[in-house]
C-alpha positions as CSV (number, residue, x, y, z in Angstrom):
1,M,88.6,82.1,89.4
2,K,90.6,84.4,91.7
3,E,89.0,87.5,93.1
4,C,90.3,90.6,94.9
5,I,90.6,90.0,98.6
6,A,89.7,93.7,99.3
7,C,86.6,94.3,97.2
8,H,85.9,90.8,95.9
9,S,85.9,91.9,92.3
10,G,86.9,89.4,89.6
11,Q,88.6,92.1,87.5
12,L,92.2,91.2,88.1
13,K,95.2,91.7,85.8
14,Q,98.4,89.8,86.3
15,V,101.5,92.0,86.8
16,D,105.1,92.0,87.9
17,I,106.3,94.5,90.5
18,I,109.6,96.3,90.0
19,T,110.9,98.2,93.0
20,R,113.5,101.0,93.0
21,D,114.3,102.9,96.2
22,D,110.9,103.9,97.7
23,E,109.0,103.6,94.4
24,F,107.4,100.7,92.6
25,T,106.2,100.1,89.0
26,L,103.7,97.5,87.9
27,I,104.5,95.8,84.6
28,E,101.7,94.0,82.8
29,N,102.1,90.2,82.8
30,S,105.7,89.5,81.9
31,E,107.0,86.0,82.6
32,V,109.8,87.1,85.0
33,V,109.5,85.2,88.3
34,V,111.9,85.8,91.2
35,S,111.2,83.5,94.1
36,P,113.6,82.3,96.8
37,P,111.8,79.0,97.6
38,Q,112.2,76.6,94.7
39,S,108.8,75.1,95.3
40,Q,106.7,78.2,95.1
41,K,105.9,80.8,92.5
42,I,104.5,84.2,93.6
43,I,101.9,85.5,91.2
44,K,100.9,89.1,91.5
45,F,97.6,90.6,90.4
46,V,96.3,94.2,90.6
47,C,92.6,94.8,91.0
48,L,91.2,97.0,88.1
49,N,88.3,97.9,90.4
50,C,90.0,99.2,93.6
51,G,93.7,99.1,92.8
52,F,94.6,96.6,95.5
53,I,97.7,94.4,94.8
54,N,96.9,90.7,95.5
55,L,99.7,88.2,95.9
56,Y,99.1,84.4,95.5
57,A,101.7,81.6,96.0
58,E,101.3,78.6,93.9
59,D,103.2,75.4,94.4
60,Y,105.0,73.7,91.5
61,F,107.3,70.7,91.5
């Protein structure tokens, strides 16, 4: 199980991050993945406890 690297809480929610100019929006767990390397998928989680955004890279082939 993944946990927040800032507060070590296990209360994570998978999100996508949309950026526009100097603002960003978190969108709950859609399946859109934009990743330059073909061998990795970046998975983003927001901690429901402290609000920290955690990024994880998972290999897939």
